[in-house]
FIZA-222884 format. One line per 10 residues: for each residue x, y, z of C-alpha. Coordinates in nm, 2 decimals, padded with zeros to 4 digits. Layout:
N
X/Y/Z; ...
REM end
This chain:
539
10.92/11.24/-04.27; 11.21/11.08/-04.46; 11.50/11.13/-04.68; 11.67/11.00/-04.95; 11.98/10.97/-04.70; 11.74/10.79/-04.44; 11.80/10.39/-04.55; 11.85/10.23/-04.30; 11.54/10.00/-04.18; 11.32/10.11/-03.88
11.10/09.93/-03.66; 10.81/10.15/-03.70; 10.85/10.54/-03.72; 10.57/10.58/-03.51; 10.74/10.52/-03.18; 11.11/10.64/-03.15; 11.34/10.47/-02.94; 11.67/10.75/-02.92; 11.99/10.67/-02.74; 12.26/10.88/-02.61
12.48/10.71/-02.42; 12.76/10.83/-02.67; 12.65/11.21/-02.67; 12.50/11.26/-02.29; 12.60/10.91/-02.13; 12.98/11.00/-02.18; 12.95/11.30/-01.98; 12.92/11.10/-01.67; 13.25/11.14/-01.43; 13.42/10.83/-01.46
13.29/10.79/-01.81; 13.64/10.87/-02.10; 13.51/10.70/-02.42; 13.75/10.65/-02.73; 13.66/10.58/-03.07; 13.70/10.25/-03.06; 13.49/10.25/-02.71; 13.26/10.46/-02.93; 13.23/10.24/-03.18; 13.18/09.94/-03.00
12.91/10.04/-02.80; 12.75/10.16/-03.13; 12.76/09.80/-03.25; 12.54/09.70/-02.93; 12.29/09.95/-02.91; 12.20/09.87/-03.28; 12.21/09.46/-03.20; 12.00/09.58/-02.96; 11.75/09.75/-03.20; 11.74/10.07/-03.10
11.62/10.33/-03.38; 11.88/10.60/-03.31; 12.20/10.65/-03.19; 12.34/10.98/-03.13; 12.70/10.93/-03.22; 12.80/11.27/-03.03; 12.92/11.65/-03.18; 13.12/11.65/-03.50; 13.32/11.95/-03.50; 13.31/12.02/-03.19
13.62/11.78/-03.08; 13.82/11.56/-03.30; 13.71/11.22/-03.16; 13.34/11.30/-03.22; 13.45/11.40/-03.60; 13.67/11.08/-03.62; 13.42/10.85/-03.46; 13.13/10.96/-03.75; 13.36/10.93/-04.00; 13.51/10.55/-03.89
13.14/10.48/-03.84; 13.02/10.55/-04.17; 13.32/10.27/-04.31; 13.32/10.02/-03.98; 12.96/09.97/-03.88; 12.66/09.85/-04.15; 12.40/09.93/-03.89; 12.11/09.67/-03.88; 11.82/09.84/-03.72; 11.96/10.24/-03.61
12.05/10.51/-03.82; 12.31/10.74/-03.67; 12.26/11.10/-03.52; 12.51/11.39/-03.52; 12.40/11.64/-03.25; 12.48/12.03/-03.28; 12.34/12.34/-03.18; 12.14/12.62/-03.40; 12.33/12.90/-03.57; 12.48/13.16/-03.43
12.26/13.49/-03.36; 12.30/13.75/-03.61; 12.44/13.52/-03.90; 12.25/13.21/-04.10; 12.27/12.84/-04.14; 12.39/12.80/-04.48; 12.74/12.96/-04.35; 12.76/12.86/-04.05; 13.05/12.65/-03.97; 12.93/12.44/-03.68
12.58/12.38/-03.92; 12.85/12.25/-04.19; 13.05/12.02/-03.97; 12.68/11.85/-03.88; 12.61/11.79/-04.25; 12.97/11.71/-04.33; 12.93/11.41/-04.05; 12.73/11.23/-04.32; 12.48/11.15/-04.04; 12.14/11.10/-04.22
11.96/11.25/-03.86; 12.07/11.58/-03.71; 11.94/11.63/-03.34; 11.97/12.08/-03.27; 11.98/12.17/-02.93; 11.77/12.51/-02.90; 11.70/12.73/-02.54; 11.40/12.72/-02.50; 11.39/12.89/-02.17; 11.38/13.31/-02.18
11.62/13.37/-01.96; 11.89/13.16/-02.10; 11.79/13.26/-02.44; 11.90/13.63/-02.28; 12.17/13.57/-02.07; 12.35/13.27/-02.24; 12.31/13.35/-02.60; 12.31/13.71/-02.56; 12.02/13.79/-02.80; 11.66/13.89/-02.84
11.38/13.57/-02.80; 11.25/13.69/-03.13; 11.64/13.62/-03.27; 11.63/13.29/-03.11; 11.29/13.20/-03.27; 11.47/13.29/-03.65; 11.79/13.10/-03.53; 11.60/12.77/-03.46; 11.36/12.84/-03.77; 11.65/12.91/-04.03
11.90/12.63/-03.91; 11.60/12.34/-03.91; 11.49/12.47/-04.21; 11.85/12.49/-04.39; 11.95/12.13/-04.28; 11.56/11.99/-04.39; 11.63/12.15/-04.76; 12.00/11.93/-04.71; 11.77/11.66/-04.73; 11.85/11.58/-04.38
11.61/11.45/-04.12; 11.58/11.70/-03.83; 11.48/11.65/-03.42; 11.56/11.99/-03.20; 11.58/11.95/-02.86; 11.38/12.19/-02.64; 11.71/12.20/-02.39; 11.59/12.36/-02.03; 11.20/12.31/-02.14; 11.04/12.29/-01.81
11.21/12.52/-01.64; 11.15/12.76/-01.90; 10.77/12.66/-01.94; 10.73/12.73/-01.57; 10.90/13.06/-01.66; 10.74/13.19/-01.98; 10.46/12.92/-02.11; 10.42/13.10/-02.40; 10.75/13.18/-02.50; 10.86/12.76/-02.47
10.54/12.68/-02.68; 10.63/12.94/-02.94; 10.98/12.78/-02.97; 10.84/12.44/-02.97; 10.57/12.56/-03.29; 10.85/12.73/-03.46; 11.04/12.38/-03.47; 10.78/12.21/-03.56; 10.65/12.45/-03.89; 10.99/12.49/-04.00
11.04/12.08/-04.09; 11.16/11.93/-03.73; 11.04/11.59/-03.74; 11.03/11.58/-03.36; 11.06/11.85/-03.08; 11.20/11.71/-02.77; 11.10/11.84/-02.42; 11.40/11.80/-02.24; 11.40/11.84/-01.82; 11.76/11.91/-01.83
11.81/12.04/-01.44; 11.63/11.64/-01.40; 11.39/11.82/-01.16; 11.03/11.75/-01.23; 10.83/11.48/-01.10; 10.56/11.22/-01.28; 10.24/11.44/-01.24; 10.40/11.77/-01.39; 10.56/11.61/-01.69; 10.23/11.50/-01.78
10.02/11.78/-01.77; 10.27/12.00/-01.94; 10.33/11.79/-02.26; 09.98/11.72/-02.28; 09.95/12.08/-02.30; 10.22/12.16/-02.53; 10.05/11.87/-02.78; 09.74/12.05/-02.77; 09.79/12.38/-02.82; 10.12/12.32/-03.07
10.00/12.00/-03.28; 10.39/11.93/-03.27; 10.48/11.60/-03.23; 10.72/11.53/-02.90; 10.96/11.37/-02.72; 11.16/11.34/-02.40; 11.42/11.40/-02.23; 11.46/11.33/-01.89; 11.73/11.38/-01.65; 11.75/11.17/-01.31
11.82/11.44/-01.03; 11.48/11.35/-00.83; 11.53/10.98/-00.94; 11.20/10.99/-01.17; 11.37/10.96/-01.51; 11.24/10.67/-01.61; 10.90/10.71/-01.43; 10.88/11.11/-01.62; 10.97/10.95/-01.93; 10.67/10.70/-01.90
10.47/10.98/-01.79; 10.55/11.17/-02.10; 10.46/10.86/-02.32; 10.14/10.86/-02.14; 10.03/11.18/-02.28; 10.12/11.19/-02.62; 10.48/11.15/-02.65; 10.66/10.93/-02.92; 10.97/10.97/-02.92; 11.26/10.89/-02.57
11.55/11.00/-02.58; 11.75/10.76/-02.31; 12.11/10.60/-02.22; 12.24/10.32/-02.17; 12.22/10.15/-01.75; 12.12/10.52/-01.74; 12.44/10.66/-01.77; 12.48/11.06/-01.81; 12.58/11.41/-01.59; 12.54/11.45/-01.22
12.34/11.18/-01.15; 12.22/11.05/-01.49; 11.99/10.99/-01.80; 11.65/10.83/-01.82; 11.77/10.44/-01.81; 11.76/10.29/-02.15; 11.68/09.92/-02.03; 11.39/10.00/-01.78; 11.22/10.26/-02.03; 11.21/09.99/-02.31
11.15/09.66/-02.11; 10.80/09.86/-01.98; 10.72/10.02/-02.33; 10.75/09.63/-02.41; 10.61/09.45/-02.16; 10.36/09.68/-02.00; 10.26/09.89/-02.22; 10.26/09.68/-02.51; 10.43/09.84/-02.78; 10.70/09.66/-03.02
10.95/09.92/-03.01; 11.27/09.64/-03.05; 11.33/09.34/-03.33; 11.20/09.05/-03.23; 11.38/08.86/-03.00; 11.63/09.17/-02.91; 11.46/09.17/-02.57; 11.62/08.89/-02.48; 11.95/09.01/-02.52; 11.89/09.31/-02.28
12.06/09.18/-01.97; 12.36/09.10/-02.20; 12.43/09.39/-02.38; 12.38/09.61/-02.07; 12.67/09.42/-01.85; 12.87/09.41/-02.23; 12.80/09.85/-02.26; 12.90/09.84/-01.86; 13.22/09.67/-01.97; 13.31/09.87/-02.20
13.27/10.17/-01.99; 13.45/10.03/-01.68; 13.22/10.09/-01.46; 13.10/09.77/-01.27; 12.72/09.69/-01.37; 12.44/09.79/-01.08; 12.40/09.46/-00.90; 12.02/09.61/-00.80; 11.95/09.78/-01.12; 11.58/09.71/-01.29
11.55/09.37/-01.52; 11.94/09.35/-01.59; 12.06/09.36/-01.27; 12.20/09.00/-01.08; 11.97/09.06/-00.82; 11.65/09.18/-01.01; 11.50/08.84/-00.94; 11.72/08.73/-00.65; 11.50/08.57/-00.35; 11.62/08.52/-00.01
11.33/08.54/00.22; 11.21/08.16/00.33; 10.85/08.30/00.26; 10.94/08.42/-00.08; 11.09/08.08/-00.19; 10.79/07.89/-00.08; 10.55/08.03/-00.28; 10.79/08.04/-00.50; 10.82/07.70/-00.57; 10.43/07.70/-00.63
10.46/07.97/-00.89; 10.75/08.18/-00.96; 10.47/08.46/-01.08; 10.36/08.51/-00.74; 10.68/08.66/-00.65; 10.81/08.82/-00.98; 10.64/09.08/-01.21; 10.77/08.90/-01.52; 10.96/08.62/-01.62; 11.34/08.67/-01.63
11.43/08.52/-01.93; 11.24/08.76/-02.15; 11.48/09.02/-02.05; 11.76/08.76/-02.05; 11.82/08.74/-01.65; 11.75/08.45/-01.48; 11.61/08.36/-01.15; 11.84/08.31/-00.82; 11.78/08.14/-00.51; 11.98/08.34/-00.21
12.09/08.15/00.09; 12.15/08.31/00.44; 12.01/08.28/00.76; 11.67/08.37/00.68; 11.62/08.04/00.40; 11.38/07.81/00.49; 11.34/07.43/00.32; 11.20/07.58/00.01; 11.56/07.78/-00.06; 11.74/07.51/-00.01
11.53/07.30/-00.23; 11.50/07.53/-00.53; 11.91/07.65/-00.47; 11.99/07.26/-00.47; 11.79/07.24/-00.80; 11.96/07.54/-00.92; 12.31/07.41/-00.84; 12.22/07.09/-01.00; 12.26/06.90/-00.65; 11.98/06.65/-00.61
11.82/06.62/-00.25; 11.57/06.38/-00.38; 11.29/06.54/-00.15; 11.49/06.41/00.18; 11.36/06.69/00.45; 11.59/06.53/00.72; 11.88/06.64/00.53; 11.74/06.97/00.38; 11.67/07.06/00.75; 12.05/06.99/00.85
12.18/07.23/00.56; 11.90/07.51/00.74; 12.06/07.45/01.02; 12.39/07.44/00.91; 12.42/07.72/00.70; 12.23/07.96/00.99; 12.48/07.83/01.22; 12.74/07.95/00.97; 12.60/08.25/00.91; 12.62/08.37/01.26
12.97/08.31/01.29; 12.96/08.53/01.02; 12.94/08.33/00.71; 12.70/08.48/00.38; 12.66/08.28/00.12; 12.44/08.52/-00.07; 12.78/08.60/-00.28; 12.92/08.22/-00.21; 12.74/08.00/-00.49; 13.06/07.77/-00.47
13.09/07.76/-00.11; 12.75/07.66/-00.07; 12.74/07.40/-00.31; 13.06/07.24/-00.16; 12.82/07.24/00.21; 12.54/07.13/00.02; 12.75/06.83/-00.16; 12.89/06.77/00.14; 12.54/06.70/00.31; 12.39/06.48/00.04
12.75/06.29/00.01; 12.83/06.27/00.38; 13.16/06.32/00.31; 13.38/06.69/00.19; 13.49/06.68/-00.12; 13.90/06.68/-00.04; 14.14/06.71/-00.34; 14.45/06.83/-00.07; 14.47/06.85/00.28; 14.63/07.12/00.45
14.92/07.06/00.69; 14.98/07.42/00.80; 15.06/07.76/00.63; 15.28/08.13/00.73; 15.31/08.44/00.58; 15.62/08.64/00.64; 15.57/09.03/00.55; 15.90/09.17/00.56; 15.90/09.61/00.54; 16.23/09.69/00.38
16.40/10.04/00.46; 16.36/10.14/00.11; 16.00/10.10/00.17; 15.91/09.83/-00.05; 15.76/09.53/00.08; 15.86/09.19/00.05; 15.54/08.89/00.10; 15.69/08.52/00.14; 15.42/08.23/00.24; 15.50/07.91/00.29
15.24/07.59/00.29; 15.26/07.24/00.38; 14.98/07.04/00.28; 14.93/06.71/00.19; 14.78/06.53/-00.19; 14.80/06.21/-00.34; 14.93/06.06/-00.03; 15.22/06.30/-00.05; 15.36/06.59/00.14; 15.44/06.88/-00.01
15.64/07.19/00.10; 15.63/07.50/-00.12; 15.72/07.86/-00.08; 15.63/08.13/-00.32; 15.65/08.51/-00.34; 15.36/08.73/-00.37; 15.42/09.07/-00.59; 15.07/09.18/-00.49; 15.05/09.14/-00.10; 15.02/08.84/00.14
14.74/08.71/00.02; 14.90/08.62/-00.34; 15.20/08.53/-00.23; 14.96/08.22/-00.03; 14.79/08.20/-00.36; 15.11/08.15/-00.53; 15.22/07.89/-00.29; 14.93/07.70/-00.31; 14.93/07.73/-00.65; 15.29/07.58/-00.68
15.19/07.31/-00.42; 14.92/07.17/-00.65; 15.01/07.21/-00.97; 15.19/06.90/-01.04; 14.89/06.70/-00.91; 14.62/06.89/-01.09; 14.73/07.05/-01.44; 14.40/07.16/-01.45; 14.50/07.46/-01.18; 14.73/07.65/-01.43
14.38/07.80/-01.60; 14.25/07.94/-01.25; 14.30/08.27/-01.19; 14.18/08.51/-00.85; 13.98/08.80/-01.01; 13.80/08.99/-00.75; 13.89/09.02/-00.41; 13.69/09.19/-00.10; 13.72/09.20/00.30; 13.48/09.29/00.55
13.54/09.31/00.93; 13.29/09.24/01.10; 13.16/09.35/01.43; 13.33/09.25/01.74; 13.20/09.02/02.01; 13.47/09.00/02.25; 13.60/09.33/02.34; 13.78/09.49/02.08; 13.83/09.17/01.89; 13.67/09.13/01.57
13.61/08.90/01.27; 13.71/08.92/00.91; 13.47/08.77/00.61; 13.65/08.76/00.26; 13.50/08.72/-00.04; 13.72/08.55/-00.35; 13.61/08.56/-00.73; 13.83/08.26/-00.93; 13.82/08.21/-01.28; 13.91/07.90/-01.52
13.85/08.12/-01.79; 13.53/08.02/-01.91; 13.33/08.09/-01.58; 13.38/08.27/-01.25; 13.29/08.13/-00.88; 13.26/08.28/-00.52; 13.42/08.18/-00.20; 13.37/08.29/00.12; 13.62/08.23/00.46; 13.56/08.41/00.78
13.80/08.38/01.06; 14.01/08.63/01.30; 14.22/08.80/01.06; 14.24/08.84/00.67; 14.48/08.57/00.60; 14.27/08.31/00.82; 13.96/08.40/00.61; 14.18/08.45/00.33; 14.34/08.06/00.36; 14.00/07.93/00.41
13.83/08.12/00.07; 14.11/08.00/-00.14; 14.10/07.67/-00.02; 13.70/07.64/-00.13; 13.79/07.83/-00.47; 14.06/07.55/-00.54; 13.84/07.27/-00.43; 13.54/07.38/-00.64; 13.77/07.46/-00.92; 13.83/07.11/-00.92
13.51/06.98/-00.89; 13.41/07.20/-01.17; 13.69/07.07/-01.40; 13.53/06.71/-01.34; 13.84/06.60/-01.14; 13.79/06.29/-00.91; 13.88/06.36/-00.54; 14.13/06.12/-00.42; 14.03/05.82/-00.21
REM end
């Protein structure tokens, strides 16, 4: 069914990809979206090519009402239709006079999703009405919205739990909604307790018994939301509701990105515009930035570790054929294969990593062997190169070129931390280094701790020799205390991420305390940054 207001282009109405990040996803703990945030995410989702974007509940709060008003004016949707979410009319009334129903129409959204009770106990205890009146609420609201030219989807809340308790009534709700004019009736695993085989069986039965077009909305409380969504598709569902990166209340919803990737790459369904799947990793990370949550590194398809290989056995096979240890070509979803260098690495890992970093090893087996042994030796001391590509590249180039890249040489450094009676702390660092034949002594204060003081002192001492350093900024800093090896002693590992405004790189340092480790990581960070900038080291 289509309506006169239904003007946005769609790929194919026979299968729907429906995103509810702006409504259900926003209920995740730690997410608090502004209207501007919601508009930005809506643009990303439209660029990705989803068919429907559920923007929120107009009339329920001022923010969602403002979002719909602004979205109509500020976004020209290329692929998606905007959806307003709301509830069926109140018991004992009629839809035409219900203020909440009127707010849905006033939103201007061409599509409306109604949430309806399909669990008999929820009808009686939460709505405090009869089962027959609940069916009339569904019928009246759907038919009224259809008469107003709106396309209607109905979310059957707590459907699977309701089906277990009273299957006939749960199916009556589905049948009533569909016969009243709902395009799709969505079976919701609201509590997230279902498993794939159960979902598949129920969906197949409901389709057979009602003849309705069904969708699926799965929460992830059993860790099966994506699997449950695909199981519903296997049973005949043609509408999937998901959220970007699986955001949602409690542990989240079915993750949009693995669901869409599975539909396109595993099922062969064309659910996105041409070329959109290759934007998936970028879109995932962009939305994570807007909601201010660090992207999951191990997320399927789009995580930075999704196609990362560590074991030497894997690397040997990948060198022959990447498909031997990868289920898809990562470029299909806009991701890349990464080789991780660790004490598990073999020759193939080093060769592939060198190729990835643009360092020609020339097929020199002796050279590769030296690098392998050096990596294993340093990892035994606590270094890790999995997340410190810049430090590994410096090590690799040192072996290839027969000398270390040196833009400066450290004579000494020290840090003074002053604890004042007023409760404030002062951090002062002094560094003595040599650069381009000159000895420099520089002192700096750090407002953000002793490592910040060291960073500022190093920058002060070198900036007149290397003006490129003015763009460098320490953007991430991680510390891990390693297992003690000598009595109560322990080693400290520091990972630093630095940016020059155009990209980032990570370096590692290990020492008997946090400052020693931090200084090593800072030295590598500055050295690699200058190498990256194309600066030749002095002879």
